[in-house]
All heavy atoms as TSV, in Angstrom:
chain	resi	resn	atom	element	x	y	z
A	1	SER	N	N	6.210	-2.981	8.001
A	1	SER	CA	C	7.491	-3.173	7.336
A	1	SER	C	C	7.303	-3.337	5.827
A	1	SER	O	O	8.159	-2.947	5.053
A	1	SER	CB	C	8.231	-4.366	7.927
A	1	SER	OG	O	7.543	-5.568	7.667
A	2	THR	N	N	6.172	-3.901	5.401
A	2	THR	CA	C	5.934	-4.052	3.969
A	2	THR	C	C	5.829	-2.691	3.295
A	2	THR	O	O	6.370	-2.497	2.208
A	2	THR	CB	C	4.647	-4.857	3.711
A	2	THR	OG1	O	4.816	-6.140	4.297
A	2	THR	CG2	C	4.367	-5.016	2.244
A	3	ALA	N	N	5.140	-1.761	3.941
A	3	ALA	CA	C	5.005	-0.424	3.368
A	3	ALA	C	C	6.381	0.211	3.205
A	3	ALA	O	O	6.681	0.803	2.162
A	3	ALA	CB	C	4.130	0.451	4.253
A	4	VAL	N	N	7.215	0.076	4.202
A	4	VAL	CA	C	8.554	0.660	4.150
A	4	VAL	C	C	9.360	0.010	3.025
A	4	VAL	O	O	10.042	0.695	2.265
A	4	VAL	CB	C	9.272	0.520	5.507
A	4	VAL	CG1	C	10.707	0.992	5.419
A	4	VAL	CG2	C	8.522	1.303	6.574
A	5	LYS	N	N	9.256	-1.304	2.875
A	5	LYS	CA	C	9.964	-2.000	1.798
A	5	LYS	C	C	9.496	-1.529	0.426
A	5	LYS	O	O	10.253	-1.576	-0.534
A	5	LYS	CB	C	9.769	-3.510	1.918
A	5	LYS	CG	C	10.480	-4.119	3.095
A	5	LYS	CD	C	10.186	-5.599	3.190
A	5	LYS	CE	C	10.761	-6.188	4.460
A	5	LYS	NZ	N	10.382	-7.610	4.612
A	6	GLN	N	N	8.255	-1.069	0.341
A	6	GLN	CA	C	7.705	-0.589	-0.919
A	6	GLN	C	C	7.937	0.912	-1.117
A	6	GLN	O	O	7.428	1.498	-2.062
A	6	GLN	CB	C	6.208	-0.900	-0.994
A	6	GLN	CG	C	5.899	-2.372	-0.977
A	6	GLN	CD	C	6.463	-3.109	-2.167
A	6	GLN	OE1	O	6.496	-2.599	-3.272
A	6	GLN	NE2	N	6.923	-4.323	-1.942
A	7	GLY	N	N	8.694	1.525	-0.214
A	7	GLY	CA	C	9.038	2.934	-0.348
A	7	GLY	C	C	7.999	3.892	0.210
A	7	GLY	O	O	7.991	5.064	-0.131
A	8	LEU	N	N	7.122	3.396	1.066
A	8	LEU	CA	C	6.087	4.228	1.651
A	8	LEU	C	C	6.283	4.255	3.157
A	8	LEU	O	O	6.474	3.207	3.774
A	8	LEU	CB	C	4.714	3.638	1.316
A	8	LEU	CG	C	3.488	4.416	1.722
A	8	LEU	CD1	C	3.409	5.732	0.956
A	8	LEU	CD2	C	2.245	3.588	1.449
A	9	ALA	N	N	6.235	5.432	3.734
A	9	ALA	CA	C	6.386	5.538	5.183
A	9	ALA	C	C	5.235	4.815	5.869
A	9	ALA	O	O	4.094	4.864	5.409
A	9	ALA	CB	C	6.411	7.001	5.612
A	10	ALA	N	N	5.530	4.124	6.940
A	10	ALA	CA	C	4.522	3.336	7.644
A	10	ALA	C	C	3.346	4.204	8.085
A	10	ALA	O	O	2.186	3.805	7.941
A	10	ALA	CB	C	5.148	2.631	8.846
A	11	HIS	N	N	3.618	5.399	8.594
A	11	HIS	CA	C	2.519	6.258	9.050
A	11	HIS	C	C	1.649	6.715	7.883
A	11	HIS	O	O	0.448	6.865	8.025
A	11	HIS	CB	C	3.048	7.452	9.863
A	11	HIS	CG	C	3.735	8.492	9.059
A	11	HIS	ND1	N	5.064	8.401	8.725
A	11	HIS	CD2	C	3.272	9.634	8.506
A	11	HIS	CE1	C	5.396	9.459	8.000
A	11	HIS	NE2	N	4.332	10.211	7.846
A	12	THR	N	N	2.240	6.878	6.706
A	12	THR	CA	C	1.459	7.263	5.532
A	12	THR	C	C	0.519	6.131	5.127
A	12	THR	O	O	-0.652	6.361	4.809
A	12	THR	CB	C	2.385	7.625	4.358
A	12	THR	OG1	O	3.257	8.680	4.758
A	12	THR	CG2	C	1.594	8.048	3.139
A	13	ALA	N	N	1.013	4.902	5.147
A	13	ALA	CA	C	0.180	3.748	4.820
A	13	ALA	C	C	-0.978	3.635	5.804
A	13	ALA	O	O	-2.121	3.386	5.406
A	13	ALA	CB	C	1.012	2.475	4.823
A	14	LEU	N	N	-0.713	3.835	7.086
A	14	LEU	CA	C	-1.776	3.773	8.092
A	14	LEU	C	C	-2.796	4.890	7.891
A	14	LEU	O	O	-4.001	4.660	7.987
A	14	LEU	CB	C	-1.183	3.848	9.499
A	14	LEU	CG	C	-0.429	2.599	9.949
A	14	LEU	CD1	C	0.281	2.861	11.264
A	14	LEU	CD2	C	-1.365	1.413	10.058
A	15	GLU	N	N	-2.324	6.089	7.586
A	15	GLU	CA	C	-3.242	7.205	7.343
A	15	GLU	C	C	-4.155	6.882	6.159
A	15	GLU	O	O	-5.351	7.139	6.211
A	15	GLU	CB	C	-2.469	8.484	7.051
A	15	GLU	CG	C	-1.824	9.110	8.260
A	15	GLU	CD	C	-0.956	10.314	7.913
A	15	GLU	OE1	O	-0.748	10.591	6.702
A	15	GLU	OE2	O	-0.478	10.968	8.852
A	16	GLN	N	N	-3.580	6.326	5.103
A	16	GLN	CA	C	-4.375	5.988	3.928
A	16	GLN	C	C	-5.415	4.932	4.269
A	16	GLN	O	O	-6.572	5.039	3.844
A	16	GLN	CB	C	-3.475	5.491	2.796
A	16	GLN	CG	C	-2.641	6.587	2.171
A	16	GLN	CD	C	-1.736	6.074	1.075
A	16	GLN	OE1	O	-1.549	4.870	0.901
A	16	GLN	NE2	N	-1.161	6.987	0.319
A	17	LEU	N	N	-5.037	3.919	5.016
A	17	LEU	CA	C	-5.985	2.875	5.378
A	17	LEU	C	C	-7.117	3.409	6.241
A	17	LEU	O	O	-8.274	3.051	6.053
A	17	LEU	CB	C	-5.262	1.733	6.093
A	17	LEU	CG	C	-4.339	0.899	5.205
A	17	LEU	CD1	C	-3.529	-0.068	6.050
A	17	LEU	CD2	C	-5.134	0.149	4.157
A	18	PHE	N	N	-6.797	4.291	7.187
A	18	PHE	CA	C	-7.825	4.829	8.068
A	18	PHE	C	C	-8.753	5.803	7.352
A	18	PHE	O	O	-9.870	6.021	7.797
A	18	PHE	CB	C	-7.207	5.498	9.303
A	18	PHE	CG	C	-6.740	4.509	10.328
A	18	PHE	CD1	C	-5.405	4.448	10.694
A	18	PHE	CD2	C	-7.626	3.634	10.924
A	18	PHE	CE1	C	-4.964	3.534	11.643
A	18	PHE	CE2	C	-7.201	2.714	11.870
A	18	PHE	CZ	C	-5.870	2.664	12.226
A	19	THR	N	N	-8.305	6.380	6.236
A	19	THR	CA	C	-9.179	7.270	5.470
A	19	THR	C	C	-9.900	6.519	4.357
A	19	THR	O	O	-10.605	7.114	3.555
A	19	THR	CB	C	-8.381	8.447	4.867
A	19	THR	OG1	O	-7.362	7.941	4.020
A	19	THR	CG2	C	-7.800	9.330	5.938
A	20	GLY	N	N	-9.711	5.211	4.301
A	20	GLY	CA	C	-10.415	4.401	3.318
A	20	GLY	C	C	-9.677	4.221	2.011
A	20	GLY	O	O	-10.208	3.646	1.069
A	21	GLU	N	N	-8.474	4.732	1.917
A	21	GLU	CA	C	-7.672	4.569	0.710
A	21	GLU	C	C	-6.845	3.293	0.815
A	21	GLU	O	O	-6.557	2.819	1.906
A	21	GLU	CB	C	-6.719	5.757	0.536
A	21	GLU	CG	C	-7.414	7.085	0.384
A	21	GLU	CD	C	-6.424	8.230	0.324
A	21	GLU	OE1	O	-5.353	8.065	-0.285
A	21	GLU	OE2	O	-6.720	9.283	0.900
A	22	VAL	N	N	-6.472	2.763	-0.316
A	22	VAL	CA	C	-5.620	1.581	-0.346
A	22	VAL	C	C	-4.279	2.006	-0.918
A	22	VAL	O	O	-4.225	2.533	-2.023
A	22	VAL	CB	C	-6.243	0.467	-1.218
A	22	VAL	CG1	C	-5.323	-0.732	-1.288
A	22	VAL	CG2	C	-7.602	0.072	-0.689
A	23	PRO	N	N	-3.192	1.780	-0.174
A	23	PRO	CA	C	-1.878	2.120	-0.715
A	23	PRO	C	C	-1.640	1.387	-2.038
A	23	PRO	O	O	-2.101	0.261	-2.228
A	23	PRO	CB	C	-0.904	1.628	0.365
A	23	PRO	CG	C	-1.712	1.633	1.624
A	23	PRO	CD	C	-3.102	1.267	1.193
A	24	ASP	N	N	-0.928	2.027	-2.942
A	24	ASP	CA	C	-0.707	1.464	-4.275
A	24	ASP	C	C	-0.171	0.044	-4.236
A	24	ASP	O	O	-0.601	-0.795	-5.018
A	24	ASP	CB	C	0.257	2.348	-5.077
A	24	ASP	CG	C	-0.381	3.666	-5.476
A	24	ASP	OD1	O	-1.633	3.744	-5.516
A	24	ASP	OD2	O	0.374	4.613	-5.756
A	25	PHE	N	N	0.741	-0.245	-3.332
A	25	PHE	CA	C	1.346	-1.572	-3.323
A	25	PHE	C	C	0.384	-2.658	-2.857
A	25	PHE	O	O	0.664	-3.840	-3.017
A	25	PHE	CB	C	2.631	-1.597	-2.478
A	25	PHE	CG	C	2.391	-1.506	-0.994
A	25	PHE	CD1	C	2.220	-2.653	-0.236
A	25	PHE	CD2	C	2.363	-0.285	-0.358
A	25	PHE	CE1	C	2.012	-2.572	1.126
A	25	PHE	CE2	C	2.156	-0.190	0.996
A	25	PHE	CZ	C	1.971	-1.348	1.747
A	26	MET	N	N	-0.769	-2.265	-2.329
A	26	MET	CA	C	-1.739	-3.250	-1.845
A	26	MET	C	C	-2.909	-3.460	-2.804
A	26	MET	O	O	-3.756	-4.311	-2.561
A	26	MET	CB	C	-2.306	-2.809	-0.494
A	26	MET	CG	C	-1.298	-2.861	0.621
A	26	MET	SD	S	-1.998	-2.357	2.195
A	26	MET	CE	C	-3.207	-3.630	2.458
A	27	ARG	N	N	-2.940	-2.719	-3.890
A	27	ARG	CA	C	-4.067	-2.824	-4.823
A	27	ARG	C	C	-4.053	-4.174	-5.515
A	27	ARG	O	O	-3.029	-4.632	-5.992
A	27	ARG	CB	C	-4.008	-1.715	-5.863
A	27	ARG	CG	C	-4.213	-0.360	-5.250
A	27	ARG	CD	C	-4.122	0.722	-6.315
A	27	ARG	NE	N	-4.050	2.020	-5.688
A	27	ARG	CZ	C	-5.109	2.799	-5.504
A	27	ARG	NH1	N	-6.289	2.413	-5.912
A	27	ARG	NH2	N	-4.975	3.953	-4.912
A	28	GLN	N	N	-5.218	-4.799	-5.581
A	28	GLN	CA	C	-5.337	-6.125	-6.200
A	28	GLN	C	C	-4.974	-6.077	-7.672
A	28	GLN	O	O	-4.368	-6.998	-8.201
A	28	GLN	CB	C	-6.767	-6.653	-6.025
A	28	GLN	CG	C	-6.941	-8.078	-6.494
A	28	GLN	CD	C	-6.116	-9.080	-5.700
A	28	GLN	OE1	O	-5.979	-8.953	-4.489
A	28	GLN	NE2	N	-5.558	-10.043	-6.362
A	29	ASP	N	N	-5.304	-4.992	-8.380
A	29	ASP	CA	C	-4.985	-4.869	-9.801
A	29	ASP	C	C	-3.484	-4.997	-10.033
A	29	ASP	O	O	-3.039	-5.658	-10.968
A	29	ASP	CB	C	-5.466	-3.542	-10.367
A	29	ASP	CG	C	-6.991	-3.443	-10.378
A	29	ASP	OD1	O	-7.656	-4.495	-10.306
A	29	ASP	OD2	O	-7.497	-2.311	-10.458
A	30	ASP	N	N	-2.701	-4.353	-9.174
A	30	ASP	CA	C	-1.250	-4.412	-9.300
A	30	ASP	C	C	-0.749	-5.837	-9.047
A	30	ASP	O	O	0.151	-6.297	-9.715
A	30	ASP	CB	C	-0.565	-3.459	-8.311
A	30	ASP	CG	C	-0.832	-1.992	-8.649
A	30	ASP	OD1	O	-1.206	-1.714	-9.811
A	30	ASP	OD2	O	-0.664	-1.151	-7.766
A	31	LEU	N	N	-1.350	-6.521	-8.094
A	31	LEU	CA	C	-0.931	-7.882	-7.785
A	31	LEU	C	C	-1.265	-8.830	-8.945
A	31	LEU	O	O	-0.502	-9.717	-9.275
A	31	LEU	CB	C	-1.607	-8.371	-6.495
A	31	LEU	CG	C	-1.260	-7.611	-5.229
A	31	LEU	CD1	C	-2.090	-8.114	-4.065
A	31	LEU	CD2	C	0.215	-7.732	-4.909
A	32	ASP	N	N	-2.419	-8.606	-9.586
A	32	ASP	CA	C	-2.810	-9.447	-10.703
A	32	ASP	C	C	-1.854	-9.275	-11.879
A	32	ASP	O	O	-1.512	-10.236	-12.565
A	32	ASP	CB	C	-4.244	-9.117	-11.159
A	32	ASP	CG	C	-5.285	-9.562	-10.148
A	32	ASP	OD1	O	-4.966	-10.401	-9.285
A	32	ASP	OD2	O	-6.416	-9.043	-10.214
A	33	GLN	N	N	-1.418	-8.052	-12.129
A	33	GLN	CA	C	-0.514	-7.787	-13.249
A	33	GLN	C	C	0.863	-8.375	-13.013
A	33	GLN	O	O	1.549	-8.749	-13.952
A	33	GLN	CB	C	-0.399	-6.285	-13.486
A	33	GLN	CG	C	-1.681	-5.671	-14.005
A	33	GLN	CD	C	-1.583	-4.164	-14.139
A	33	GLN	OE1	O	-0.557	-3.563	-13.857
A	33	GLN	NE2	N	-2.678	-3.546	-14.552
A	34	ALA	N	N	1.275	-8.468	-11.756
A	34	ALA	CA	C	2.603	-9.001	-11.443
A	34	ALA	C	C	2.665	-10.511	-11.658
A	34	ALA	O	O	3.740	-11.062	-11.877
A	34	ALA	CB	C	2.982	-8.655	-9.998
A	35	ALA	N	N	1.544	-11.168	-11.612
A	35	ALA	CA	C	1.514	-12.632	-11.733
A	35	ALA	C	C	1.653	-13.133	-13.143
A	35	ALA	O	O	1.692	-12.620	-14.119
A	35	ALA	CB	C	0.214	-13.176	-11.151
């Protein structure tokens, strides 16, 4: 549901995770900048 709230289809987020990619909304750099 978090992926969907961030505008990313859930299956796309899962595909990225299984291929070793990190969806943009989960990147630590982005979280650090928001703080």
